[in-house]
N, C-alpha and C positions, 0 to 999 in steps of 0.2 A: 048803600051799606052804612049802618050806624057806626058812629065813632067808637062806641063800646065794643062792637064786633071787630072792628079793625084792630083795636088794641089787643083784643083776645087772640087774634090771628098772629099779630106781630110779636107779642111777648116771647113765645118760644123761639121764634126766628132770631130775635135780637140776642137771646141767650145762646143760640147755636153759632151764629156768626161771631168772628173774633174782632170785628170792627164795624162801624157804621160807614155808610157812604160819605166821603168827604164833601163838605159844602162846595169846594171848588168844582167838583164834578156836576153838582146841581146847577151852579152858576153857568157852566158851559152848556149843559143840556137845554137850558131855557133860552139860549141865544138864538135869534131867528135863523142864522146861517146853519145851525146844527139841527133844526127841527126835522128837515128831510132825512138827515143822517140817522137821527134817533128812530124815526119810523122805519126806514129801510133796514137798519140793523136789528130793530125789534122783529121785523118779519123774518130776517135771516135766523135770528135766535129761535123763533118758533119752529122753523123748518129743521134746524140743526138738532133741536131737542127731540123732534119726532124721529129723525134719522138715527140718533144715538139709541133711542129706545128700540127701534127696529133692529139695529145692529145687535143689540144685546139679545133680543128674542131669537134672531136668526142664528147667532153663534152658539148660544147655550141651550135653547129651549125647544126648538121645533125641527121637524123633518124638512127635507128639501122642498117638497111640494108646498108646504105651508110658507116656507121662505119665499117662494115665487109669488104667493098670494100677497105677501107683505110688499114685495117690490112693485107689484101691479098697483097696489093701493097708493104707493108713494109717487108713481110715475107722473101723474098730471101736475103735481106740485113741483117736482124736479124739472119737468119740461118747462114750466113757467120760469123758474129761476135760472136754470142752466142752458136752456135751449131757446129761450125767447118766445115761447108759445103764449100768446096773449088773448086768444079768441074765446072769451066767455067760458074759460075752462072749468070754472067752479060752479056755474049756475046749473041747477037741475041735477047735480050729482049727489049721490048718497055718500056721506062721509063715513065709510065703514068697510068691513071686509065682506067678500062675497060668500064666505063659508067659515065655519069655526076652524081654528088652528089646531094642529095635531101635535101634542108634546112628543118629543123623541125619548127613547128609553135611555136610562142611565143618569138622569139628572133629577133628583128627588124634588127639587123646587121649581121644576119647569112650569107647572100650571100656575103657581103663584106669580112667577115672573111674567108669564103671558097675560094673566088677568090684569095686573097693575099697569103693565106697559102698554097694552092695547087701549086701555081707557086714557092713559096719558097721551098716546099718539093721536087719538081721535080729538082730544081737546086742543092739542097743539096745532093740528091742521085747521081746526075751526078758528083758533086765534089768528093764525096766519091769514086766513081768508078775511077776517075782520080788519086786520091791519091794511091789507091790500085795498079793501073797500074804502077805508078812510083815506088812504093815499089817492085813490082814483077821484074821490069826491073833492079833494083839495088840489087836484091837478098836479100831483107829484108822481112822475113816472117811476116805476120800479127800475132800478139799475143795480147791478152787482156791486158789492163792496168788498174790499180786501179784508180778510179776517183779522181781528185783533189778536193780541197775545194771550188773552185771559185763559181760554179753554186749553190751548196747547201748553201753557204754563202749568195748569193744574194737572194735565195728563202726565207730565213728566214726573209727578210725585207718585204715580201708580207703580206698584211692584210688578215684577215681570214673570211670576210663577203663579199657576192656578192652585187653589181658588182665590188666592190673594189678589190677583189682577181683577177678577170680577168684583170682589168685595170693595176694593179701592175705587173702581170705576163707578160703582153705585154710590159710594160716599161722595165722590166728586160730583155726581149728578145731583145729590142732595144739596151740596153747597151752591151749585149753579142755580138751582130752582129757588133756594132760600134767598140768594142775593137778588134774583129777579124780583121776587116778592117785595123785598126791602126797598129796592129802587123804584118800583111802581108806586109804593106808598110815599116815598120821599119826594119824587118829582111831581106827582099828580097835583098837589095844591098850587103849583106854579104854572100849570098849563091851562089852556082854554077849557070851557065847560065840557065839550065833547070828549077831548082826550082825558080830562080829569075823571069823568064818569067811566070811560072805557078802562083806564088803568086800575081804578078802584074795583071794577067788576072782575078783574083778573086775580085779585088777591086770594080768593077762596081756593081756586084750582092750583095756583102756584104753591100755596101753603101746604096743600094736600100732597102735591107732587114731591116736595122735599121729604115729607114724612114717609111716603111710599118707598122712595129710594132708600131711606135710612132703615126702615123696617126690613126690606129685602136684604140689605147688607148685614144686618144683625142676625137674621134667620140663616142666611147662607154661611156666614162665618161660624155659627154654632158656638160662639164664645164671646169674650169681651173684646170689643173693637174700639174702646175709648182712646187707646193710644194712636190708632190710625185716624180717627176723627180729629184728634188734636193736631197731629202732624199735617194733615191735609188742610185743616182749618187755618193753621198758621201760614201755610203757603198761600191760601186764598187771600188772607188779609194782606200779605206782602204785595200781591199783585194789585189789589184794590188801592193800596196806599202809595205805591211806587209811582214816580212820574211816568207819563205815557204820552208819546208823541201823536197818537191817533185818538180821536174821540169815537167811542163806540159805547153800546149799551152797557157793557161790562168793563169798560176801560178804567185805568187808574186815574191818579190826579193829573189834570192837564199840564203838560210840560210847557 
């Protein structure tokens, strides 16, 4: 990816985020002892992103039968992470749904939510597979990691009544994707050639994901959401800049 294209992708993201990743996080990320943690948590982040998108579709946009299709799509990935299934589970599989999803009645934005989130899920599953392949090639076994405080900290900012809850969760999704994109770009120059190329290759999709989340939030809200974007953005920046005892892909400044 050309430097000009990278700058074009990152300019709106830097304008959206309320702070940049601290240099101390970059220093920690490039330490040899943290390389396996970085890759393992990156894989976790890809799976969690797909699970979040699936949850949104199942809760708001589709009927029960379509919800079961989504669960079946996720099962091999969840078996890998949570049940220790390691036997070539991704090879020869089609990364997609067996049939179109059916929007349920009563939610005007159901098809828009389905369309954007299904594409996101497919890409996140593919990225998960790519990370696992890189780990396999480097002899790094996948092992579960305790979740960091970042996503939970953001979710505490969400309002508890609909449709405000959905709007806020979409805004939170936008911030998570934007931060991921910013961190890929920040850490990539300090990594080996393979990881550098891989992280740079992810910038286009991560940049689009944040925009998709934000577009859905604005559409579903049906009004000005700048105050919610501001509030959640301030919370996101607090989490990124605060001392953090765990190193994770979205952790704060190393304590």
